[in-house]
Backbone as a ProteinNet text record, in pm:
[ID]
protein_1_A
[PRIMARY]
MVLAIMSAFSACRPGIPSDVLSQGDMVDILYDIHVAQAMTEVNDALTDNRDVVALRSAVLKKYGVTQEEYDRSYNFYCSHAEFLNEIYTDLAEKVRDNVIAAGGKVQGIETNEADTANVWNQESSVVLMDKLPYNKVSFSVLPDSTFKTGDRINLQYDAQMVVQEGMRDIVACLNVFYTNATSNSKVTHITSDGKGIITVAADSLDIKKITGFFMVTPRSDIQEERQQFRLFILTNIKLLHLPSAKANNGEQQQEQNTNQE
[TERTIARY]
21309.5	21224.2	21132.5	21132.5	21050.9	21178.1	21267.1	21363.7	21342.9	21328.3	21344.4	21221.4	21132.8	20992.1	21003.7	21090	21079.5	21189.2	21281.8	21366.4	21302.8	21242.3	21131.1	21062.3	21008.6	20891.3	20953	21104.8	21142	21204.6	21247.6	21323.8	21223.7	21081.5	20989.4	21018.1	21113.3	21121.2	21242.9	21203.2	21304.5	21438.4	21523.3	21647.8	21737.3	21663.3	21697.9	21681.1	21774.1	21795.3	21714.9	21640.5	21574.9	21658.5	21822.4	21918.2	21987.7	21911.5	21992.5	21898.8	21960.6	21863.5	21801.8	21677.6	21594.7	21654.4	21643.4	21707.8	21663.7	21562.3	21522.3	21576.6	21623.5	21685.5	21840.8	21887.4	22003.5	22024.6	21949.6	21916.6	21919.7	21861.9	21849.4	21998.7	22027.1	22136.4	22289.3	22288.6	22364.7	22352.1	22246.4	22258.2	22284.5	22258.6	22301.7	22429.9	22526.4	22645.8	22724.4	22621.7	22703.3	22682.8	22579.4	22573.2	22707.5	22741	22799.3	22960.8	22955.8	23092.3	23114	23027.4	23005.4	23037.4	23007.8	23052.1	23153.2	23218.7	23387.7	23432	23408.3	23480.9	23463.9	23344	23337.9	23352.8	23379.3	23388.9	23538.7	23637.5	23748.5	23758.5	23663.5	23700.5	23690.2	23625.8	23628.5	23709.5	23837.5	23983.9	24005.5	23996.1	24054	23955	24029.9	23949.3	23878.3	23871.1	23737.5	23646.8	23657.8	23523.1	23461.5	23513.7	23476.1	23396.6	23454	23397.1	23281.9	23283.5	23174.4	23050.8	23061	22956.1	22885.4	22959.8	22905.1	22845.2	22924.8	22806	22699.8	22701.6	22557.4	22469.6	22506.7	22414.6	22341.2	22462.9	22400.5	22307.2	22341.6	22267.4	22122.3	22105.4	21997	21869.8	21936.7	21837.6	21830.2	21901	21903.1	21972.2	22090.9	22166.7	22300.1	22338.7	22484.6	22583.2	22683.5	22805.2	22808.3	22774.6	22769.4	22668.3	22547.3	22434.2	22459.1	22506.3	22514	22649.1	22740.7	22843.4	22815.9	22715.9	22655.7	22600.4	22490.5	22400.2	22477.6	22567.5	22648.1	22738.3	22776.9	22829.7	22762	22633.8	22553.3	22473.2	22462.2	22439.5	22564.3	22670.3	22783.8	22800.1	22746.6	22772.3	22649.1	22538	22416.9	22408.6	22471	22482.2	22336.4	22213.3	22092.1	22010.8	22060	21970.7	22058.8	22191.8	22282	22264.6	22248.8	22206.5	22083	21966.6	21875.3	21879.9	21973.2	21954.6	22042.1	22150.9	22232.5	22146.1	22060.5	21957.3	21859	21813.9	21733.6	21775.5	21918.2	22008.2	22037.4	22035.6	22080.5	21958.3	21859.9	21713.8	21657.6	21744	21708.1	21790.7	21906	21996.9	21938.7	21915.2	21846.2	21736.4	21638	21503.6	21531.9	21651.5	21679.7	21727.3	21814	21889.2	21743	21652.4	21561.5	21464.5	21464.4	21345.6	21414.1	21538.1	21657.7	21691.6	21578.7	21582.9	21695.4	21789.1	21880.7	21847.6	21936.4	21870.4	21960.6	21912.3	21935.9	22004.1	21969.5	21967.3	22141.7	22195.3	22404.1	22409.8	22515.9	22586.6	22508.2	22509	22425.8	22502.5	22448.4	22498.8	22394.8	22471	22383	22362	22418	22372	22246	22152.9	22017.8	22016.2	22155.9	22126.2	22249.6	22277.7	22360.8	22250.3	22303	22207.3	22280.8	22183.6	22226.7	22206.2	22330.1	22298.8	22332.4	22319.6	22369	22216.7	22265.9	22157.1	22138.9	22168.8	22163.8	22070.5	22075.5	22011	22123.8	22053.5	22165.7	22195.8	22161.1	22244.3	22262.5	22401.8	22449.7	22502	22519.1	22581.1	22680.7	22782.2	22935.2	22975.9	23017.2	23061.8	23191.3	23253.9	23377.4	23327.2	23198.9	23168.5	23133.4	23165.4	23130.5	22981.3	22908.5	22971.4	22926.4	22918	22855.9	22974.4	23097.1	23210.4	23194.9	23181.9	23190.7	23044.7	23048.8	22917.6	22982.6	22958.1	23013.3	22929.5	22968.4	22844.7	22919.1	22812.7	22833.9	22753.7	22770.7	22675.7	22722.5	22639.9	22618.2	22574.8	22659.5	22619.3	22528.1	22411.1	22347.7	22337.1	22258.4	22296	22304.7	22279	22322.8	22480.6	22539.3	22693.4	22742.7	22823	22939.5	23073.5	23122.3	23293.7	23338.4	23420.5	23481.5	23379.6	23266.5	23208.8	23252.9	23229.2	23318.9	23215.5	23257.7	23195.7	23239.6	23126.3	23128.4	23076.7	23176.4	23098.9	23092.2	22975.4	22965.5	22876.2	22961.1	22875.5	22894.6	22836	22858	22883.1	22994.6	23017.9	23008	22948.4	22928	22996.1	23099.2	23168.3	23134.4	23120.9	23071.6	23223	23303	23474.4	23460.6	23470	23501.3	23643.5	23730.2	23882.6	23901.9	24035.9	24079.1	24065.9	24098.9	24120.5	23976.1	23965.4	23842.9	23883.9	23890.6	23921.8	23842.7	23807.2	23719.2	23761.8	23778.5	23848.4	23737.9	23761.1	23646.7	23700.6	23630.1	23717.7	23626.9	23692.6	23594.3	23652.4	23620.5	23655.9	23595.5	23666.2	23593	23637.8	23556.9	23633.6	23583.3	23712.9	23650.2	23630	23602.1	23594.4	23690.1	23817.9	23949.9	24033.2	23932	24005.4	24102.9	24121.6	24195.4	24083.2	24141.5	24065.4	24127.1	24047.8	24115.5	24055.1	24119.7	24072.9	24107.8	24039.4	24075	24022.5	24120.2	24091.2	24109.7	24030.9	24085.8	24035.2	24120.8	24065.4	23987.9	23844.4	23787	23816.8	23867.6	23902.7	23816.4	23731.2	23655.7	23548.3	23475.1	23286.2	23268.1	23220.4	23212.8	23174	23163.9	23127.7	23257.9	23257.3	23324.7	23293.3	23388.9	23378.1	23530.4	23480.7	23570.7	23544.6	23628.1	23602.8	23696.5	23652.1	23707.4	23652.6	23761.7	23727	23769.4	23675.3	23693	23786.8	23824.2	23901.7	23825.4	23892.9	23847.6	23839.5	23733.1	23718.1	23572.5	23516.8	23400.5	23399	23287	23295.4	23213.7	23268.9	23184.1	23108.7	23211.2	23121.5	23221.3	23087.2	23160.5	23157.4	23226.2	23220.6	23291.7	23300.8	23365.8	23309.5	23369.2	23293.8	23358.3	23268.4	23303	23353.9	23474.4	23537.9	23594.4	23547.3	23591	23730.6	23833.5	23968.9	23969.7	24015.1	24023.3	24091.4	24022.5	24113.4	24218.1	24318.8	24418.7	24360.5	24430.6	24361.5	24350.8	24393.4	24393.6	24297.7	24249.1	24140.8	23985.5	23978.1	23908	23848.6	23982.6	23964.8	23907.1	23894.1	23842	23696.2	23652.1	23506.9	23496.5	23599.9	23570.1	23494.5	23361.6	23278.1	23344.5	23289.2	23335.7	23201	23134.9	23039	23045.4	23006.3	23030.4	22883.1	22864.3	22750.5	22754.9	22742	22733.5	22604.2	22574	22430	22464.8	22349.2	22328.1	22447.6	22445.6	22539.7	22451.2	22567.2	22516.7	22666.2	22614.3	22722.6	22675.9	22733.1	22644.1	22729.1	22662.4	22733	22694.6	22853.5	22845.5	22891.6	22832.4	22874.1	22956.4	23054.8	23222.7	23177.9	23105.1	23074.2	23030	22953.4	22921.7	23022.5	23090.9	23206.4	23311.6	23329.4	23474.1	23368.6	23267.2	23212.7	23238.8	23204.6	23221.1	23343.3	23430.3	23549.5	23625.8	23579.3	23590.7	23548.6	23414.7	23351.3	23461.9	23459.3	23556.9	23657.9	23776.4	23878.4	23846.3	23764.7	23731.8	23697.7	23621.9	23604.9	23712.2	23812.1	23942	23982.9	24038	24113.1	24076.9	23942.9	23855.7	23863.7	23922.5	23935.8	24078.1
20206.7	20226.6	20075.3	20016.1	19916.3	19791.1	19791.3	19712.5	19668.2	19799.3	19797.2	19722.8	19754.3	19692.6	19538.8	19500.7	19370.7	19296.5	19346.8	19311.2	19286.6	19383	19377.5	19261	19260.6	19106.3	19011.5	18991	18860.8	18840.3	18934.3	18895.8	18815.2	18813.1	18729.7	18599.3	18543.2	18397.8	18390.1	18298.7	18224.6	18207.3	18258.8	18253.8	18387.7	18470	18599.9	18726.4	18783.6	18899.3	19040.1	19126.7	19215.9	19310.2	19298.5	19409.2	19331.6	19200.7	19156.1	19137.8	19158.9	19145.3	19031.2	19045.4	18914.8	18826.8	18700.3	18594.9	18656.3	18730.6	18733	18875.5	18931	19074.6	19032.7	18937.1	18895.6	18796.2	18738.6	18706.6	18798.7	18893.6	19017	19060.5	19115.4	19171.9	19117.3	18955.3	18853.1	18891.5	18869.9	18845.7	18979.8	19074.8	19222.2	19221.8	19200.3	19201.1	19098.7	18962.2	18894.2	18939.5	19018.4	19106.1	19185.1	19318.9	19399.9	19347.4	19214.5	19140.9	19094.7	19038.8	18988.9	19122.9	19256.1	19378.8	19392.6	19386	19409.2	19325.3	19201.4	19074.5	19075.8	19164.9	19141.6	19292.5	19387.2	19549.4	19572.6	19583.4	19632.2	19744.5	19850.8	19990	19976.2	19875.2	19855.6	19781.1	19839.2	19752.2	19773.3	19894.4	19990.2	19925.8	19890	19832.6	19936.5	20037.6	20150.8	20161.1	20073.4	20071.3	19987.9	19858.5	19727.6	19797.6	19860	19919.6	19999.4	20068.1	20161.9	20089.9	19991.4	19903.2	19819.5	19784.3	19720.8	19813.8	19923.4	20024.6	20082.2	20088.2	20114.7	20009.7	19868.2	19772.3	19790.5	19832.7	19858.8	19967.9	20072.2	20196	20173.1	20104.6	20073.3	20011.1	19917.6	19852.7	19913	20067	20124.5	20060.4	20007.5	19937	19962.2	19991.6	20041.1	19931.1	19940.8	19855.8	19762.9	19848.2	19776.5	19694.8	19714.1	19633.7	19532.4	19522	19452.4	19331.3	19374.7	19319.5	19244	19320.8	19245.2	19125.8	19152.1	19033.3	18888	18966.1	18846.4	18746.7	18824.5	18748.5	18674	18738.1	18635.8	18502.4	18522.2	18377.7	18273.9	18329	18253.1	18209.8	18221.8	18163.2	18054.7	18066.1	18000.7	17929.4	17827.8	17734.9	17712.9	17673.3	17628.4	17750.7	17895.2	17958.1	18021.2	18001.6	18023.2	17960	17827.2	17716.5	17753.1	17784.4	17848.7	17963.6	18062.5	18147.5	18135.9	18048.8	18007.3	17921.3	17838.3	17754.6	17853.6	17928	18056.4	18122.4	18165.9	18250.6	18181.2	18033.6	17939.5	17921.8	17915.9	17937.8	18078.8	18196.9	18301.2	18340.9	18288.8	18277	18215.5	18094.1	17993.8	18059.3	18127.1	18180.7	18305.7	18379.8	18515.1	18476.2	18356.2	18321.7	18279.1	18203.2	18196.7	18302.7	18366.2	18486.7	18589.9	18579.4	18664.3	18571.9	18445.5	18396.7	18313.4	18281.6	18173.7	18028.5	17954.6	17806.5	17780.6	17680.5	17618	17456.1	17439.3	17264.3	17214.2	17337.4	17258.1	17301.1	17224.3	17243.8	17130.2	17149.1	17098.8	16988.8	16896.9	16768	16766.6	16684.1	16655.8	16501.7	16435.7	16292.5	16266	16197.3	16171.6	16069.4	15976.3	15874.8	15906.7	16011.3	16054.7	16111.5	16031.3	16035.6	16098.8	16169.5	16247.9	16183.9	16112.9	16013.4	16093.9	16238	16317.4	16287	16247.3	16253.1	16312.4	16457.4	16547	16653.2	16755	16903	16935.7	17014.7	17052.7	17207.7	17239.1	17381.3	17353.8	17409.5	17433	17515	17558.4	17674	17634.6	17680.3	17663.3	17759.7	17732.2	17861.3	17789.9	17882.8	17850.2	17733.2	17770.4	17704.7	17579.2	17468.8	17292.5	17304.3	17250.4	17131.2	17183.2	17295.8	17346	17375.9	17339.7	17349.9	17271.2	17153	17028.3	16975.8	16906.3	16850.8	16736.4	16616.2	16467.4	16395.6	16316.5	16269	16095.1	16000.3	15878.1	15801.6	15754.8	15698.2	15585	15434.6	15322.4	15316.7	15242.6	15247.7	15146.9	15185.3	15074.2	14989.6	14904.2	14815.6	14930.9	15025.3	15100.4	15130.1	15144.1	15165.4	15041.4	15080.3	14973.9	14993.2	14890.3	14888.4	15039.9	15102.8	15220.4	15335.3	15352.1	15471	15583.4	15720.8	15801.5	15878.8	15954.5	16029.8	16138.2	16283.4	16421.1	16472	16529.8	16628.4	16764.4	16817.7	16943.8	17050.4	17167.4	17294.6	17406.6	17493.8	17629.1	17693.3	17821.5	17849.1	17960.7	18026.7	18181.9	18216	18316.3	18304.3	18455.2	18477.1	18634.8	18615.5	18678.7	18710.7	18829.7	18836	19002.8	18975.4	18887.7	18912.4	18754	18670.9	18567.5	18477.6	18383.7	18298.3	18270.3	18256	18256.9	18093.6	17980.1	17849.5	17737.6	17650.6	17560.1	17419.5	17310	17194.1	17066.7	17065	16983.6	16825.2	16744.1	16585.3	16494.4	16440	16313.2	16208	16088.9	15972.1	15867.1	15765.5	15647.2	15527.8	15461.7	15284.7	15218.9	15109.2	15013.9	14864.4	14763	14641.1	14562	14591.7	14531.3	14595.9	14670.8	14757.4	14848.1	14907.6	15029.1	15149.6	15236.7	15407.7	15502.1	15577	15710.5	15819.8	15928.1	16040.7	16183.6	16270	16422.1	16508.3	16621.8	16719.6	16853.7	16918.7	17071.6	17180.6	17287.2	17417.2	17501.8	17544.5	17651.7	17774.3	17850.8	17998.5	18098.7	18112.5	18192.2	18156.7	18265.8	18227.3	18158	18064.7	18023	17859.1	17801.5	17647.5	17588	17468.7	17382.3	17208.5	17167.8	17008.2	16898.5	16822.8	16739.6	16590	16519	16418.6	16286.5	16157.1	16063.4	15952.3	15887.8	15796.8	15641.7	15571	15434.4	15332	15376	15283	15150	15081.4	14935.6	14862.9	14962.5	14918.5	14928.4	14807.3	14882.9	14919.2	15019.8	15119.7	15073.3	15045.6	14986.8	15110.1	15217.2	15294	15465.9	15572.2	15703.2	15778.6	15865.8	15940.3	16054.4	16177.4	16285.3	16400.4	16508.3	16624.2	16756.8	16869.1	17006.1	17049.3	17109.8	17149.8	17297.6	17389.9	17503.2	17489.2	17556.7	17559	17637.2	17579.7	17665.5	17790.3	17901.3	18015.9	18008.2	18116.7	18146.8	18178.9	18164.6	18160.5	18334.9	18414.3	18559.2	18575.3	18534	18547.3	18507.6	18390.4	18351.5	18456.5	18510.2	18609.7	18743.7	18771.8	18888.1	18848.8	18710.4	18701.8	18753.6	18737.2	18776.8	18709.3	18759.4	18703.2	18625.6	18461.1	18402.2	18365.5	18337	18268.5	18192.5	18075.7	17976.7	17899.4	17953.8	17915.7	17823.8	17704.7	17582.6	17568.1	17593.1	17564.9	17464.9	17403.7	17349.2	17224.1	17149	17042.3	16940.8	16820.4	16734.9	16598	16511.7	16387.1	16329.3	16334.7	16281.2	16156.1	16031.4	15915.5	15921.2	15920.3	15958.2	15814	15713.9	15595.3	15624.6	15511.5	15498.9	15534.4	15461.8	15520.6	15671	15737.3	15825.9	15921.5	15908.6	15974.1	15989.3	15873.6	15873.2	15936.3	15912.2	15982.3	16146.1	16206.6	16321.6	16403.2	16292.4	16375.7	16360	16280	16276.1	16388.7	16399.9	16548.4	16685.1	16681.2	16814.1	16825	16718.5	16696.2	16769.8	16712	16760.6	16918.8	16974.1	17114.3	17142.8	17143.1	17205	17210.7	17109.5	17078.8	17196.3	17193.5	17314.1	17451.9	17468.4	17584.5	17613.7
-8937.2	-8835.4	-8839.9	-8982.5	-8987.4	-8944.5	-8976.2	-8935.6	-8769.4	-8700.5	-8552.7	-8512.6	-8588	-8497.6	-8527.9	-8691.8	-8706.1	-8619.8	-8568.3	-8473.3	-8336.3	-8286.5	-8184.2	-8189.1	-8273.4	-8284.7	-8242.7	-8326.8	-8363.9	-8203.1	-8143.2	-8008.9	-7906	-7932.5	-7838.4	-7884.6	-7974.2	-7966.4	-7873.6	-7766.4	-7676.2	-7739.6	-7611	-7653.6	-7719.4	-7801.8	-7896.4	-7826	-7772.3	-7699.7	-7743.4	-7690.6	-7756.8	-7847.2	-7802.1	-7911.4	-7991.2	-8050.5	-8156	-8256.5	-8391	-8505.8	-8513.9	-8577	-8622.8	-8691	-8716.1	-8837.5	-8937.1	-9007	-9104.8	-9145.4	-9046.7	-9067.4	-9162.7	-9061.3	-9089.9	-9264.7	-9252.7	-9382.7	-9488.9	-9483.7	-9583.7	-9607.8	-9479.4	-9465.3	-9526.3	-9504.6	-9567.9	-9696.2	-9748.5	-9884.9	-9945.8	-9903.9	-9988.1	-9971.4	-9851.2	-9842.2	-9955.4	-9957.2	-10084.9	-10205.9	-10233	-10369.1	-10376.2	-10270.8	-10266.1	-10311.9	-10220.5	-10246.4	-10393.9	-10448.4	-10596.4	-10690.6	-10633.9	-10751.1	-10745.5	-10621.9	-10616.7	-10707.9	-10717.9	-10793.1	-10925.7	-11003.1	-11139.5	-11178.5	-11102.6	-11156.2	-11116.6	-11240.5	-11225.3	-11161.2	-11165.4	-11082.6	-10969.6	-10882.9	-10748.9	-10694.5	-10715.5	-10638.1	-10511.2	-10484	-10347.9	-10244.9	-10149.6	-9991	-9951.9	-9978.9	-9930.7	-9997.5	-10121.4	-10198.9	-10130.9	-10101.2	-10047.6	-9918.6	-9858.3	-9674.8	-9741.7	-9821.5	-9870.1	-9900.4	-9979.8	-10028.8	-9914.3	-9809.1	-9706.2	-9609	-9592.5	-9505.3	-9561.7	-9693.8	-9769.4	-9724.7	-9735.2	-9702.4	-9565.9	-9442.1	-9326.4	-9305.2	-9408.4	-9389.9	-9456	-9558.4	-9595	-9518	-9456.7	-9356	-9178.6	-9189.4	-9079.4	-8929	-8976.5	-8861.3	-8884	-8740.5	-8696.9	-8727.8	-8758.5	-8783.1	-8599.8	-8518.6	-8379.7	-8359.8	-8411.2	-8410.1	-8468.6	-8605.4	-8690.4	-8609	-8555.4	-8518.8	-8383.8	-8314.7	-8185.8	-8240.9	-8306.6	-8358.3	-8418.5	-8525.1	-8564.1	-8460.5	-8377.8	-8246.6	-8167.4	-8139.2	-8101.3	-8153.6	-8267.6	-8387.1	-8373.7	-8399.7	-8391.7	-8250.6	-8142.2	-8029.9	-8033.4	-8156.3	-8105.8	-8238.5	-8266.5	-8343.7	-8437.2	-8358.2	-8372.3	-8490.7	-8397.5	-8487.1	-8613.4	-8595	-8720	-8824.4	-8769.8	-8898	-8966.3	-8894.2	-8964	-9045.7	-9014.2	-9094.3	-9229	-9222.5	-9334.3	-9417.4	-9389.9	-9471.7	-9556.5	-9475	-9530.2	-9618.2	-9630.1	-9722.5	-9854.8	-9814.1	-9931	-10014.4	-9973.7	-10031.8	-10107.1	-10041.6	-10104.3	-10217.1	-10221.2	-10345.3	-10436.7	-10408.2	-10522.7	-10542.2	-10492.9	-10543.3	-10631.1	-10572.8	-10669.4	-10789.7	-10782.1	-10956.6	-11024.4	-10966.1	-11051.4	-11109.6	-11031	-11035.7	-11123.8	-11141.9	-11252.6	-11368.1	-11386.1	-11534.6	-11546.3	-11431.5	-11407.5	-11401	-11398.8	-11369.2	-11267.1	-11147.4	-11074.1	-11063.6	-11198	-11207.6	-11248.3	-11206.7	-11244.9	-11389.8	-11381.7	-11553.9	-11613	-11726.6	-11828.7	-11863.8	-11908.2	-12031.4	-12130.2	-12221.5	-12335	-12352	-12242.6	-12253.8	-12178.2	-12223.1	-12165.9	-12070.5	-12092.3	-11975.7	-11854.5	-11857.4	-11737.4	-11629.7	-11505	-11394.7	-11255	-11192.4	-11101.4	-10950.4	-10915.3	-10809.3	-10657.4	-10673.1	-10540.3	-10460.5	-10327	-10211.2	-10131.8	-10138.5	-10024.4	-10110.5	-10008.7	-10053.2	-10159.4	-10277.6	-10366.2	-10316.7	-10222.2	-10164.1	-10036.6	-10024.7	-9877	-9827.5	-9707.3	-9673.4	-9564.4	-9574.8	-9462.8	-9425.3	-9299.2	-9203.7	-9135.5	-9026.5	-8974	-8853.1	-8792.9	-8675.4	-8688.3	-8595.4	-8593.7	-8562.8	-8606	-8713.2	-8866.6	-8868.3	-9004.9	-9119.9	-9069.6	-9186.6	-9274.6	-9252.4	-9327.5	-9367.8	-9505.4	-9551	-9648.5	-9572.4	-9653.9	-9669.3	-9823.5	-9872.3	-9955.5	-9937.1	-9977.1	-10031.9	-10150.1	-10272.7	-10292	-10283.4	-10334.4	-10493.4	-10582.8	-10725.8	-10721.8	-10810.3	-10849.1	-10975.2	-11011.6	-11128.9	-11306.1	-11268.3	-11402.9	-11371.1	-11293.8	-11303.4	-11383.8	-11508.2	-11554.9	-11559.3	-11575.2	-11572.9	-11645.6	-11597.8	-11671.4	-11682.1	-11591.8	-11592.6	-11510.6	-11529.2	-11443.9	-11363.5	-11282.2	-11176.8	-11227.7	-11186.1	-11225.7	-11060.4	-10982.8	-10897.4	-10953.7	-10937.4	-11003.1	-10868.9	-10885	-10789.7	-10852.7	-10790.3	-10808.5	-10648	-10667.8	-10545.3	-10551.5	-10419.3	-10402.1	-10229.7	-10230.5	-10115.9	-10077.7	-9978.2	-9864.4	-9775.1	-9782.4	-9676.8	-9644	-9515.5	-9462.8	-9427.6	-9359.9	-9374.4	-9373.2	-9417.9	-9370.1	-9555.3	-9502.9	-9653.8	-9731.6	-9842.9	-9955.9	-9984.9	-9905.9	-9940.3	-9882.6	-9965.7	-9927	-10000.3	-9938.1	-9985.5	-10035	-10142.6	-10205.1	-10249.3	-10205.6	-10222.8	-10304.6	-10363.8	-10446.3	-10431.8	-10375.8	-10343.3	-10452.6	-10495.5	-10599.4	-10549.8	-10506.2	-10455.9	-10509.7	-10546.7	-10667.9	-10588.4	-10646.8	-10600	-10588.8	-10638	-10608.3	-10513.4	-10416.8	-10302.8	-10329.9	-10462.7	-10472.6	-10478.4	-10488.3	-10503.7	-10601.1	-10612.8	-10699.3	-10626.5	-10579.5	-10531.9	-10607.5	-10588.7	-10647.8	-10523.7	-10520.7	-10452.9	-10474.1	-10429	-10524.7	-10401.3	-10421	-10336.8	-10416.3	-10355.8	-10412.9	-10383.1	-10447.8	-10398.5	-10451.1	-10526.6	-10593.8	-10638.5	-10671.8	-10714.4	-10841.8	-10903.7	-11009.6	-11030.4	-11125.3	-11147	-11126.7	-11048.8	-11038.5	-11082.7	-11151	-11181.2	-11108.8	-11035.9	-11008.4	-11076.8	-11160.6	-11230.9	-11190.4	-11166.3	-11132.9	-11243.6	-11312.3	-11418.3	-11340.7	-11363.4	-11343.7	-11415.8	-11520	-11620.3	-11632.4	-11603.3	-11681.9	-11517.3	-11410.6	-11301.2	-11236.1	-11171.4	-11108.3	-10990.8	-10993.4	-10896.7	-10752	-10672.4	-10517.4	-10455.5	-10413	-10321.6	-10370.3	-10368.9	-10404.3	-10266.2	-10241.4	-10108.5	-10113.9	-10037.3	-10086.4	-9948.5	-9965.5	-9895.4	-9935.9	-9866.2	-9873.9	-9742.7	-9721.7	-9581.3	-9609.9	-9518.9	-9498.8	-9446.7	-9500.6	-9456.4	-9302.7	-9188.2	-9067	-9049.4	-8975.3	-8985.4	-8880.6	-8901.5	-8787.7	-8655.3	-8531.7	-8382.3	-8390.7	-8456.2	-8498	-8538	-8656.1	-8694.8	-8643.7	-8530.8	-8488.2	-8395.3	-8303.7	-8188	-8261.4	-8389.2	-8455.1	-8491.6	-8495.4	-8526.6	-8647.2	-8754.7	-8917.4	-8964.7	-9030.4	-9148	-9276.5	-9266.4	-9358.5	-9378.5	-9513.6	-9549	-9694.5	-9727.9	-9825.7	-9844.7	-9977.8	-10026.3	-10136.8	-10142.4	-10254.4	-10297.1	-10466.7	-10495.1	-10623.6	-10669.6	-10800.9	-10784.3	-10657.7	-10657.8	-10690.6	-10791.2	-10851.8	-10839.9	-10849	-10835.6	-10949.9	-11082.9	-11227.1	-11261	-11278.5	-11347.6	-11502.9	-11545.5	-11694.9	-11724.3	-11810.1	-11866.9	-11935.1	-11956.7	-12006.4	-12169.5	-12230.8	-12394.8	-12406.8	-12333.2	-12338.5	-12314	-12221	-12164.8	-12290.9	-12326.5	-12447.8	-12546.6	-12586	-12707.8	-12662.4	-12570.1	-12525.3	-12531.6	-12504.1	-12516.1	-12671.9	-12748.9	-12860.4	-12984.8	-12897.2	-12968	-12940.6	-12765.4	-12742.2	-12814.6	-12829	-12914.1	-13052.5	-13129.2	-13254.7	-13239.5	-13157.1	-13180.7	-13134.3	-13036.9	-13030.6	-13154.4	-13219.5	-13336.8	-13438.7	-13428.1	-13550.6	-13497.4	-13392.1	-13362	-13383.3
[MASK]
+++++++++++++++++++++++++++++++++++++++++++++++++++++++++++++++++++++++++++++++++++++++++++++++++++++++++++++++++++++++++++++++++++++++++++++++++++++++++++++++++++++++++++++++++++++++++++++++++++++++++++++++++++++++++++++++++++++++++++++++++++++++++++++++++++++

């Protein structure tokens, strides 16, 4: 009943039909779907697809929404990118806020190096989806005077995925261009939830520019026709500049720890 009132109220916003769920309701539902998805991945007992369907059905029942109402609303927002982008932006913020409320940290993968600098120049949380232009986030960073010969770059992130059907795949790319007109690139496929790191070392070269991107792997034509749900959330994004001396010390310490084990 409450959800119906909220949806009717939000439908007053120009461009949103009265039979479509509000953006706020979609954020709440999508967040709980994400939690249900995570439960199936960490609980070995929930291996049957029927368990996954049951969890998603429970989410819709919690909000008093039928599958038909949800599908109609989602299909509407998929065809109105400006509204859908607002939903996904709010969803990323809700994920971050709930991590903090649960006692977690959102500053990313920790490092013990005091002079390691985060040179990421965009929002630290992004939401990617299949629909253009929200399927890709690119970045470009120019080094400052603190960059020295032999420094290395770490691209770090936390990935969270909500996939109804289709590939769980984001392509992550890190490119480092050097002053001698050469470059070094690393590409990885993100296919599961969790932390990730891509590292590129400059060796004996000076860094000229750093670029890269996160991009959702396109679906097949059949999957596109079905309008299946795929949501990819990247949080705690960092682009760390690690000075060469500190990087070498860290590698030596890691090697020592490994030998001790």
